[in-house]
Structure formats: C-alpha cells, structure tokens
Biopython code that builds the backbone (N, CA, C, O; Angstrom):
import numpy as np
from Bio.PDB.StructureBuilder import StructureBuilder

atoms = [
    (1, "MET", "N", (3.561, 127.218, 172.881)),
    (1, "MET", "CA", (4.537, 127.728, 171.945)),
    (1, "MET", "C", (5.254, 128.962, 172.490)),
    (1, "MET", "O", (6.449, 129.148, 172.262)),
    (2, "GLU", "N", (4.509, 129.805, 173.212)),
    (2, "GLU", "CA", (5.111, 131.003, 173.789)),
    (2, "GLU", "C", (6.132, 130.642, 174.854)),
    (2, "GLU", "O", (7.134, 131.339, 175.018)),
    (3, "ALA", "N", (5.888, 129.565, 175.575)),
    (3, "ALA", "CA", (6.805, 129.150, 176.631)),
    (3, "ALA", "C", (8.157, 128.753, 176.054)),
    (3, "ALA", "O", (9.194, 129.030, 176.657)),
    (4, "VAL", "N", (8.156, 128.115, 174.903)),
    (4, "VAL", "CA", (9.409, 127.720, 174.251)),
    (4, "VAL", "C", (10.195, 128.967, 173.852)),
    (4, "VAL", "O", (11.414, 129.018, 174.018)),
    (5, "ALA", "N", (9.504, 129.953, 173.333)),
    (5, "ALA", "CA", (10.175, 131.192, 172.938)),
    (5, "ALA", "C", (10.743, 131.908, 174.149)),
    (5, "ALA", "O", (11.843, 132.457, 174.082)),
    (6, "ILE", "N", (10.019, 131.912, 175.246)),
    (6, "ILE", "CA", (10.497, 132.573, 176.467)),
    (6, "ILE", "C", (11.710, 131.845, 177.021)),
    (6, "ILE", "O", (12.688, 132.486, 177.408)),
    (7, "VAL", "N", (11.666, 130.502, 177.067)),
    (7, "VAL", "CA", (12.813, 129.724, 177.552)),
    (7, "VAL", "C", (14.024, 129.979, 176.660)),
    (7, "VAL", "O", (15.141, 130.125, 177.157)),
    (8, "PHE", "N", (13.810, 130.033, 175.356)),
    (8, "PHE", "CA", (14.911, 130.306, 174.440)),
    (8, "PHE", "C", (15.524, 131.674, 174.712)),
    (8, "PHE", "O", (16.746, 131.805, 174.780)),
    (9, "MET", "N", (14.692, 132.681, 174.866)),
    (9, "MET", "CA", (15.170, 134.047, 175.081)),
    (9, "MET", "C", (15.860, 134.215, 176.427)),
    (9, "MET", "O", (16.808, 134.991, 176.540)),
    (10, "VAL", "N", (15.401, 133.503, 177.443)),
    (10, "VAL", "CA", (15.925, 133.694, 178.792)),
    (10, "VAL", "C", (17.124, 132.795, 179.071)),
    (10, "VAL", "O", (18.045, 133.206, 179.777)),
    (11, "VAL", "N", (17.131, 131.577, 178.533)),
    (11, "VAL", "CA", (18.181, 130.618, 178.889)),
    (11, "VAL", "C", (19.154, 130.393, 177.738)),
    (11, "VAL", "O", (20.359, 130.582, 177.904)),
    (12, "VAL", "N", (18.660, 130.002, 176.603)),
    (12, "VAL", "CA", (19.527, 129.569, 175.503)),
    (12, "VAL", "C", (20.251, 130.747, 174.852)),
    (12, "VAL", "O", (21.460, 130.672, 174.633)),
    (13, "ALA", "N", (19.556, 131.808, 174.547)),
    (13, "ALA", "CA", (20.163, 132.941, 173.843)),
    (13, "ALA", "C", (21.324, 133.574, 174.617)),
    (13, "ALA", "O", (22.368, 133.830, 174.018)),
    (14, "PRO", "N", (21.186, 133.837, 175.925)),
    (14, "PRO", "CA", (22.332, 134.417, 176.639)),
    (14, "PRO", "C", (23.553, 133.494, 176.677)),
    (14, "PRO", "O", (24.684, 133.960, 176.537)),
    (15, "ILE", "N", (23.331, 132.186, 176.865)),
    (15, "ILE", "CA", (24.454, 131.247, 176.882)),
    (15, "ILE", "C", (25.113, 131.203, 175.507)),
    (15, "ILE", "O", (26.339, 131.196, 175.396)),
    (16, "TRP", "N", (24.291, 131.173, 174.468)),
    (16, "TRP", "CA", (24.805, 131.147, 173.109)),
    (16, "TRP", "C", (25.626, 132.405, 172.815)),
    (16, "TRP", "O", (26.715, 132.323, 172.247)),
    (17, "MET", "N", (25.103, 133.553, 173.199)),
    (17, "MET", "CA", (25.820, 134.812, 172.971)),
    (17, "MET", "C", (27.113, 134.853, 173.766)),
    (17, "MET", "O", (28.128, 135.339, 173.266)),
    (18, "PHE", "N", (27.096, 134.352, 174.993)),
    (18, "PHE", "CA", (28.308, 134.338, 175.813)),
    (18, "PHE", "C", (29.406, 133.528, 175.141)),
    (18, "PHE", "O", (30.534, 134.002, 175.014)),
    (19, "PHE", "N", (29.091, 132.314, 174.710)),
    (19, "PHE", "CA", (30.106, 131.475, 174.075)),
    (19, "PHE", "C", (30.550, 132.040, 172.733)),
    (19, "PHE", "O", (31.726, 131.943, 172.380)),
    (20, "HIS", "N", (29.634, 132.620, 171.992)),
    (20, "HIS", "CA", (29.996, 133.216, 170.702)),
    (20, "HIS", "C", (31.016, 134.345, 170.885)),
    (20, "HIS", "O", (32.056, 134.358, 170.227)),
    (21, "TYR", "N", (30.717, 135.284, 171.774)),
    (21, "TYR", "CA", (31.620, 136.424, 171.953)),
    (21, "TYR", "C", (32.881, 136.065, 172.719)),
    (21, "TYR", "O", (33.910, 136.715, 172.533)),
    (22, "SER", "N", (32.836, 135.054, 173.572)),
    (22, "SER", "CA", (34.066, 134.646, 174.263)),
    (22, "SER", "C", (35.044, 134.012, 173.283)),
    (22, "SER", "O", (36.250, 134.227, 173.403)),
    (23, "THR", "N", (34.564, 133.246, 172.326)),
    (23, "THR", "CA", (35.476, 132.690, 171.320)),
    (23, "THR", "C", (35.995, 133.781, 170.389)),
    (23, "THR", "O", (37.153, 133.731, 169.975)),
    (24, "LYS", "N", (35.169, 134.761, 170.053)),
    (24, "LYS", "CA", (35.632, 135.890, 169.240)),
    (24, "LYS", "C", (36.717, 136.662, 169.981)),
    (24, "LYS", "O", (37.712, 137.064, 169.377)),
    (25, "TRP", "N", (36.538, 136.871, 171.274)),
    (25, "TRP", "CA", (37.497, 137.613, 172.078)),
    (25, "TRP", "C", (38.820, 136.865, 172.159)),
    (25, "TRP", "O", (39.885, 137.472, 172.056)),
    (26, "LYS", "N", (38.757, 135.557, 172.342)),
    (26, "LYS", "CA", (39.986, 134.756, 172.427)),
    (26, "LYS", "C", (40.739, 134.757, 171.108)),
    (26, "LYS", "O", (41.969, 134.811, 171.106)),
    (27, "SER", "N", (40.043, 134.700, 170.008)),
    (27, "SER", "CA", (40.725, 134.684, 168.712)),
    (27, "SER", "C", (41.308, 136.051, 168.373)),
    (27, "SER", "O", (42.303, 136.127, 167.652)),
    (28, "SER", "N", (40.725, 137.109, 168.864)),
    (28, "SER", "CA", (41.255, 138.445, 168.567)),
    (28, "SER", "C", (42.444, 138.792, 169.450)),
    (28, "SER", "O", (43.144, 139.763, 169.163)),
    (29, "LYS", "N", (42.697, 138.039, 170.511)),
    (29, "LYS", "CA", (43.831, 138.315, 171.385)),
    (29, "LYS", "C", (45.154, 137.907, 170.748)),
    (29, "LYS", "O", (46.204, 138.435, 171.114)),
    (30, "THR", "N", (45.116, 136.978, 169.803)),
    (30, "THR", "CA", (46.348, 136.520, 169.178)),
    (30, "THR", "C", (46.712, 137.431, 168.017)),
    (30, "THR", "O", (45.855, 138.104, 167.444)),
    (31, "ILE", "N", (47.978, 137.443, 167.684)),
    (31, "ILE", "CA", (48.465, 138.278, 166.588)),
    (31, "ILE", "C", (48.559, 137.414, 165.329)),
    (31, "ILE", "O", (48.988, 136.262, 165.389)),
    (32, "SER", "N", (48.165, 137.967, 164.215)),
    (32, "SER", "CA", (48.189, 137.213, 162.960)),
    (32, "SER", "C", (49.613, 137.199, 162.398)),
    (32, "SER", "O", (50.464, 137.988, 162.806)),
    (33, "ASN", "N", (49.849, 136.292, 161.461)),
    (33, "ASN", "CA", (51.172, 136.204, 160.826)),
    (33, "ASN", "C", (51.498, 137.481, 160.072)),
    (33, "ASN", "O", (52.642, 137.935, 160.075)),
    (34, "GLU", "N", (50.493, 138.059, 159.427)),
    (34, "GLU", "CA", (50.712, 139.303, 158.684)),
    (34, "GLU", "C", (51.106, 140.438, 159.633)),
    (34, "GLU", "O", (52.017, 141.211, 159.337)),
    (35, "ASP", "N", (50.418, 140.534, 160.771)),
    (35, "ASP", "CA", (50.763, 141.563, 161.756)),
    (35, "ASP", "C", (52.161, 141.331, 162.317)),
    (35, "ASP", "O", (52.903, 142.284, 162.559)),
    (36, "GLU", "N", (52.520, 140.072, 162.522)),
    (36, "GLU", "CA", (53.856, 139.766, 163.032)),
    (36, "GLU", "C", (54.929, 140.165, 162.028)),
    (36, "GLU", "O", (55.977, 140.684, 162.413)),
    (37, "ASN", "N", (54.674, 139.927, 160.743)),
    (37, "ASN", "CA", (55.625, 140.338, 159.708)),
    (37, "ASN", "C", (55.760, 141.853, 159.649)),
    (37, "ASN", "O", (56.865, 142.375, 159.499)),
    (38, "ILE", "N", (54.642, 142.560, 159.767)),
    (38, "ILE", "CA", (54.672, 144.024, 159.751)),
    (38, "ILE", "C", (55.477, 144.540, 160.940)),
    (38, "ILE", "O", (56.289, 145.453, 160.794)),
    (39, "LEU", "N", (55.252, 143.955, 162.115)),
    (39, "LEU", "CA", (56.013, 144.381, 163.297)),
    (39, "LEU", "C", (57.505, 144.116, 163.120)),
    (39, "LEU", "O", (58.333, 144.926, 163.536)),
    (40, "GLY", "N", (57.849, 142.993, 162.510)),
    (40, "GLY", "CA", (59.260, 142.696, 162.248)),
    (40, "GLY", "C", (59.884, 143.715, 161.314)),
    (40, "GLY", "O", (61.007, 144.167, 161.538)),
    (41, "ASP", "N", (59.148, 144.081, 160.255)),
    (41, "ASP", "CA", (59.648, 145.101, 159.329)),
    (41, "ASP", "C", (59.816, 146.450, 160.025)),
    (41, "ASP", "O", (60.803, 147.150, 159.802)),
    (42, "LEU", "N", (58.853, 146.810, 160.864)),
    (42, "LEU", "CA", (58.953, 148.074, 161.599)),
    (42, "LEU", "C", (60.147, 148.057, 162.547)),
    (42, "LEU", "O", (60.834, 149.066, 162.702)),
    (43, "TRP", "N", (60.394, 146.920, 163.177)),
    (43, "TRP", "CA", (61.532, 146.803, 164.097)),
    (43, "TRP", "C", (62.844, 147.000, 163.342)),
    (43, "TRP", "O", (63.737, 147.706, 163.811)),
    (44, "GLU", "N", (62.956, 146.370, 162.169)),
    (44, "GLU", "CA", (64.175, 146.525, 161.369)),
    (44, "GLU", "C", (64.343, 147.966, 160.906)),
    (44, "GLU", "O", (65.458, 148.488, 160.908)),
    (45, "SER", "N", (63.259, 148.611, 160.513)),
    (45, "SER", "CA", (63.338, 150.015, 160.089)),
    (45, "SER", "C", (63.776, 150.906, 161.238)),
    (45, "SER", "O", (64.608, 151.796, 161.060)),
    (46, "ALA", "N", (63.217, 150.666, 162.415)),
    (46, "ALA", "CA", (63.604, 151.461, 163.587)),
    (46, "ALA", "C", (65.075, 151.247, 163.918)),
    (46, "ALA", "O", (65.766, 152.189, 164.305)),
    (47, "ASP", "N", (65.555, 150.023, 163.771)),
    (47, "ASP", "CA", (66.966, 149.731, 164.043)),
    (47, "ASP", "C", (67.873, 150.454, 163.053)),
    (47, "ASP", "O", (68.905, 150.998, 163.444)),
    (48, "ARG", "N", (67.492, 150.463, 161.760)),
    (48, "ARG", "CA", (68.297, 151.181, 160.753)),
    (48, "ARG", "C", (68.295, 152.684, 161.019)),
    (48, "ARG", "O", (69.331, 153.338, 160.903)),
    (49, "ILE", "N", (67.145, 153.227, 161.373)),
    (49, "ILE", "CA", (67.054, 154.662, 161.663)),
    (49, "ILE", "C", (67.913, 155.010, 162.877)),
    (49, "ILE", "O", (68.594, 156.035, 162.888)),
    (50, "GLU", "N", (67.878, 154.154, 163.899)),
    (50, "GLU", "CA", (68.695, 154.401, 165.090)),
    (50, "GLU", "C", (70.182, 154.400, 164.739)),
    (50, "GLU", "O", (70.933, 155.241, 165.235)),
    (51, "ASN", "N", (70.611, 153.471, 163.894)),
    (51, "ASN", "CA", (72.011, 153.432, 163.475)),
    (51, "ASN", "C", (72.389, 154.673, 162.675)),
    (51, "ASN", "O", (73.488, 155.202, 162.836)),
    (52, "ARG", "N", (71.490, 155.140, 161.818)),
    (52, "ARG", "CA", (71.762, 156.358, 161.042)),
    (52, "ARG", "C", (71.893, 157.577, 161.957)),
    (52, "ARG", "O", (72.771, 158.416, 161.757)),
    (53, "ILE", "N", (71.030, 157.670, 162.946)),
    (53, "ILE", "CA", (71.101, 158.799, 163.879)),
    (53, "ILE", "C", (72.409, 158.768, 164.654)),
    (53, "ILE", "O", (73.045, 159.803, 164.855)),
    (54, "LYS", "N", (72.809, 157.578, 165.089)),
    (54, "LYS", "CA", (74.092, 157.472, 165.808)),
    (54, "LYS", "C", (75.246, 157.899, 164.918)),
    (54, "LYS", "O", (76.161, 158.580, 165.383)),
    (55, "ASN", "N", (75.222, 157.511, 163.646)),
    (55, "ASN", "CA", (76.289, 157.921, 162.725)),
    (55, "ASN", "C", (76.292, 159.429, 162.515)),
    (55, "ASN", "O", (77.355, 160.050, 162.494)),
    (56, "ILE", "N", (75.127, 160.015, 162.362)),
    (56, "ILE", "CA", (75.038, 161.474, 162.196)),
    (56, "ILE", "C", (75.570, 162.175, 163.440)),
    (56, "ILE", "O", (76.291, 163.167, 163.330)),
    (57, "GLU", "N", (75.225, 161.671, 164.618)),
    (57, "GLU", "CA", (75.721, 162.277, 165.858)),
    (57, "GLU", "C", (77.235, 162.158, 165.957)),
    (57, "GLU", "O", (77.898, 163.088, 166.417)),
    (58, "ARG", "N", (77.791, 161.025, 165.533)),
    (58, "ARG", "CA", (79.244, 160.861, 165.550)),
    (58, "ARG", "C", (79.921, 161.856, 164.616)),
    (58, "ARG", "O", (80.941, 162.448, 164.968)),
    (59, "ILE", "N", (79.357, 162.039, 163.431)),
    (59, "ILE", "CA", (79.907, 162.997, 162.471)),
    (59, "ILE", "C", (79.816, 164.414, 163.030)),
    (59, "ILE", "O", (80.771, 165.183, 162.929)),
    (60, "LEU", "N", (78.681, 164.759, 163.614)),
    (60, "LEU", "CA", (78.525, 166.099, 164.189)),
    (60, "LEU", "C", (79.469, 166.313, 165.369)),
    (60, "LEU", "O", (79.976, 167.418, 165.557)),
    (61, "ASP", "N", (79.709, 165.288, 166.153)),
    (61, "ASP", "CA", (80.651, 165.428, 167.277)),
    (61, "ASP", "C", (82.044, 165.781, 166.788)),
    (61, "ASP", "O", (82.761, 166.536, 167.445)),
    (62, "VAL", "N", (82.439, 165.238, 165.628)),
    (62, "VAL", "CA", (83.764, 165.528, 165.082)),
    (62, "VAL", "C", (83.790, 166.906, 164.432)),
    (62, "VAL", "O", (84.723, 167.679, 164.654)),
    (63, "GLU", "N", (82.779, 167.216, 163.637)),
    (63, "GLU", "CA", (82.782, 168.462, 162.863)),
    (63, "GLU", "C", (82.375, 169.682, 163.697)),
    (63, "GLU", "O", (82.871, 170.783, 163.461)),
    (64, "SER", "N", (81.493, 169.497, 164.651)),
    (64, "SER", "CA", (81.013, 170.612, 165.474)),
    (64, "SER", "C", (80.794, 170.108, 166.891)),
    (64, "SER", "O", (79.673, 169.747, 167.250)),
    (65, "PRO", "N", (81.852, 170.076, 167.707)),
    (65, "PRO", "CA", (81.774, 169.464, 169.026)),
    (65, "PRO", "C", (80.708, 170.069, 169.965)),
    (65, "PRO", "O", (80.225, 169.388, 170.869)),
    (66, "ASP", "N", (80.352, 171.314, 169.754)),
    (66, "ASP", "CA", (79.382, 171.944, 170.666)),
    (66, "ASP", "C", (77.967, 171.968, 170.112)),
    (66, "ASP", "O", (77.155, 172.776, 170.562)),
    (67, "TRP", "N", (77.649, 171.125, 169.168)),
    (67, "TRP", "CA", (76.322, 171.130, 168.552)),
    (67, "TRP", "C", (75.223, 170.716, 169.529)),
    (67, "TRP", "O", (74.076, 171.132, 169.364)),
    (68, "ARG", "N", (75.540, 169.918, 170.531)),
    (68, "ARG", "CA", (74.536, 169.470, 171.491)),
    (68, "ARG", "C", (74.135, 170.596, 172.455)),
    (68, "ARG", "O", (73.038, 170.575, 173.013)),
    (69, "GLU", "N", (74.997, 171.547, 172.642)),
    (69, "GLU", "CA", (74.726, 172.630, 173.589)),
    (69, "GLU", "C", (73.861, 173.733, 172.977)),
    (69, "GLU", "O", (73.328, 174.576, 173.699)),
    (70, "LYS", "N", (73.722, 173.729, 171.670)),
    (70, "LYS", "CA", (72.982, 174.806, 171.005)),
    (70, "LYS", "C", (71.515, 174.630, 171.119)),
    (70, "LYS", "O", (70.753, 175.454, 170.611)),
]
sb = StructureBuilder()
sb.init_structure("model")
sb.init_model(0)
sb.init_chain("A")
sb.init_seg("    ")
for serial, (resi, resn, name, xyz) in enumerate(atoms, 1):
    if name == "N":
        sb.init_residue(resn, " ", resi, " ")
    sb.init_atom(name, np.array(xyz, "f"), 0.0, 1.0, " ", f" {name:<3s}", serial, name[0])
structure = sb.get_structure()
C-alpha cells in the first residue's frame, strides 16, 4: 500500500499538477469580453480627452500666443 502512495506522489501528482497549472496559465493569457469592453471604453475616453486638450490648446494659441513659453 505504501508503494502505491509513493508512486502517486512521485509520478502522478507532479504530472497532474503540471497539466492543471498549464491549463490555468493558458486560460489566464486571454482577455475576457468584459475586459475588452472596459479597454474600449477607456480608449474612447482617452480619445475624447485628447480632442478636448487640442481644442483648449487651439483656443490658447489664439488668445495668448506665448502661453507655451511660460
């Protein structure tokens, strides 16, 4: 009976653990749909903020041409 336990601990358990964690690692490498949606929303927000900054810079260039030098 002890021999079966030793064979299990030495041979079966490491192989089992290897396959278990390798499948966990592969599944965690992909991005979920929820994460993809969040990234899309963040991208759109960053794009809107960039457009607002460009508009503010254009307004400042007209109203105070030397604002960048200050």
